[in-house]
C-alpha positions as CSV (number, residue, x, y, z in Angstrom):
1,X,2.2,-28.8,13.5
2,X,-0.7,-29.7,11.2
3,X,-0.4,-28.8,7.5
4,X,-2.9,-27.5,5.8
5,X,-4.4,-29.5,2.9
6,X,-6.3,-29.6,-0.7
7,X,-8.9,-31.7,-1.0
8,X,-11.4,-32.6,-3.2
9,X,-14.2,-34.5,-3.5
10,X,-15.5,-34.0,-7.1
11,X,-17.5,-34.7,-10.1
12,X,-15.2,-36.1,-13.0
13,X,-15.2,-34.1,-16.4
14,X,-15.7,-36.1,-19.5
15,X,-14.0,-35.2,-23.0
16,X,-15.6,-32.1,-24.7
17,X,-14.6,-28.9,-25.9
18,X,-13.3,-26.5,-23.2
19,X,-14.6,-22.8,-23.2
20,X,-11.3,-20.4,-24.0
21,X,-11.9,-19.0,-20.4
22,X,-12.8,-20.4,-17.1
23,X,-12.9,-18.4,-13.9
24,X,-14.3,-18.1,-10.3
25,X,-17.9,-19.4,-10.5
26,X,-17.6,-20.2,-14.1
27,X,-18.4,-16.9,-15.7
28,X,-18.0,-13.4,-15.4
29,X,-21.6,-12.9,-14.1
30,X,-20.1,-15.8,-11.3
31,X,-23.5,-17.9,-12.1
32,X,-22.5,-20.8,-10.7
33,X,-22.7,-22.8,-13.8
34,X,-20.4,-24.8,-15.7
35,X,-20.2,-26.7,-18.7
36,X,-19.6,-30.3,-19.5
37,X,-20.5,-33.0,-16.8
38,X,-19.7,-36.1,-16.6
39,X,-19.9,-39.7,-14.0
40,X,-20.3,-38.7,-10.4
41,X,-17.0,-39.5,-7.9
42,X,-18.4,-39.6,-4.1
43,X,-16.1,-39.1,-1.3
44,X,-12.6,-38.1,-0.8
45,X,-10.5,-38.7,-3.6
46,X,-6.9,-37.6,-2.8
47,X,-5.5,-34.7,-0.8
48,X,-2.8,-32.4,-1.6
49,X,-0.6,-30.9,1.3
50,X,0.7,-27.4,1.0
51,X,2.5,-25.1,3.9
52,X,0.6,-22.6,4.3
53,X,-3.4,-21.7,3.9
54,X,-5.6,-22.8,0.7
55,X,-7.5,-19.8,1.1
56,X,-9.8,-19.6,-2.4
57,X,-11.4,-21.9,-4.2
58,X,-9.3,-24.0,-6.8
59,X,-10.1,-24.0,-10.9
60,X,-10.9,-27.2,-12.1
61,X,-9.9,-27.4,-15.9
62,X,-9.2,-29.4,-18.5
63,X,-7.9,-32.5,-16.5
64,X,-5.6,-30.1,-13.9
65,X,-6.3,-28.7,-10.8
66,X,-5.0,-25.4,-10.5
67,X,-5.0,-23.6,-6.8
68,X,-2.9,-21.0,-4.5
69,X,-1.8,-21.1,-1.6
70,X,-0.7,-18.7,1.5
71,X,3.0,-20.8,1.0
72,X,3.0,-17.9,-2.1
73,X,2.6,-21.2,-4.4
74,X,0.8,-21.6,-7.5
75,X,0.4,-25.4,-8.2
76,X,-1.4,-27.9,-10.7
77,X,-2.5,-30.9,-9.8
78,X,-3.8,-34.0,-12.0
79,X,-7.6,-33.8,-11.2
80,X,-7.9,-38.0,-10.9
81,X,-5.0,-38.5,-8.9
82,X,-4.0,-35.3,-7.1
83,X,-0.3,-35.9,-8.8
84,X,1.7,-32.7,-8.6
85,X,2.6,-31.3,-12.3
86,X,3.9,-28.1,-11.4
87,X,4.4,-25.5,-8.9
88,X,5.6,-21.8,-9.3
89,X,6.3,-19.7,-6.5
90,X,5.1,-16.1,-6.8
91,X,6.6,-14.6,-4.0
92,X,3.5,-13.7,-1.6
93,X,0.8,-15.8,-0.4
94,X,-1.9,-16.9,-3.0
95,X,-5.6,-15.7,-1.8
96,X,-7.7,-15.4,-4.6
97,X,-9.1,-17.9,-7.6
98,X,-7.3,-18.6,-10.8
99,X,-9.0,-17.7,-14.0
100,X,-7.5,-19.6,-17.6
101,X,-7.3,-17.9,-20.4
102,X,-6.5,-19.7,-23.6
103,X,-3.4,-21.9,-22.5
104,X,-2.8,-19.4,-19.2
105,X,-3.5,-19.1,-15.1
106,X,-3.9,-16.0,-14.1
107,X,-4.3,-15.5,-10.5
108,X,-4.0,-12.9,-8.1
109,X,-1.0,-12.7,-5.2
110,X,-1.3,-10.6,-1.9
111,X,1.4,-8.3,-2.8
112,X,-0.7,-6.6,-5.3
113,X,0.9,-8.3,-8.2
114,X,-1.6,-10.6,-11.0
115,X,0.6,-13.4,-12.8
116,X,0.4,-15.0,-15.8
117,X,1.1,-18.4,-15.3
118,X,1.6,-20.8,-18.7
119,X,-1.0,-23.5,-17.8
120,X,1.3,-26.5,-18.7
121,X,4.7,-25.7,-17.0
122,X,3.9,-22.9,-14.9
123,X,6.4,-20.5,-16.2
124,X,5.7,-17.0,-15.7
125,X,4.5,-15.2,-19.2
126,X,3.7,-12.0,-17.4
127,X,2.9,-10.1,-14.2
128,X,1.4,-7.0,-13.6
129,X,2.3,-4.9,-10.0
130,X,-0.4,-3.0,-8.4
131,X,-0.1,0.4,-6.6
132,X,0.2,0.4,-2.7
133,X,-2.7,-1.1,-0.6
134,X,-5.5,2.2,0.1
135,X,-5.7,3.2,4.5
136,X,-8.9,1.5,5.4
137,X,-11.1,4.0,6.2
138,X,-11.8,3.4,9.8
139,X,-8.0,3.5,10.2
140,X,-6.8,0.3,10.9
141,X,-6.2,-3.2,10.1
142,X,-8.7,-5.7,10.3
143,X,-6.7,-8.8,10.0
144,X,-8.8,-10.0,7.0
145,X,-6.9,-9.9,4.0
146,X,-9.0,-10.6,0.3
147,X,-7.2,-10.9,-3.0
148,X,-9.7,-10.0,-6.2
149,X,-9.9,-13.1,-7.9
150,X,-9.2,-12.0,-11.8
151,X,-12.5,-12.4,-14.3
152,X,-12.4,-12.8,-18.0
153,X,-15.1,-10.2,-19.8
154,X,-15.5,-9.0,-23.1
155,X,-11.6,-10.3,-24.2
156,X,-10.2,-8.2,-21.1
157,X,-8.9,-9.7,-18.2
158,X,-10.3,-7.5,-14.9
159,X,-8.9,-7.6,-11.7
160,X,-9.5,-5.0,-8.6
161,X,-6.3,-4.0,-6.4
162,X,-5.7,-2.6,-3.2
163,X,-5.1,0.7,-4.5
164,X,-8.3,1.0,-5.5
165,X,-7.7,0.7,-9.2
166,X,-9.6,-2.0,-11.5
């Protein structure tokens, strides 16, 4: 069996102040613009195997790569080497991109929970459970399941649940 991999070909970051929050596509408007820059690294630098599919974009911040997997774990990897810093089981597949708010990695899991993990060691600080997923208007499941990626705006964490509630 082929194991899914997190493959990373990236631009290295340089030492400069990081914003208090980072998220999918850079900001709440999802503009795709990121502060920073640095030397260009060409080609595959490392790979990291997981036991499930990696469905969402990784969060790269403060020298770390935070990425969830279909194996139900959130991983923190060293940006330069791909070495594992920590892994935390969330009990359900992780199909959303994470956001970083100060020292918390915030990510949603497929069972409708929003998790806040300590960015340094992966310990769960808190979690929020949403209600049951609403039935689909056409009456059947298509097999595609998407989980909302949290967005940080106005000092709030915004997250959409399968129950139809923001």
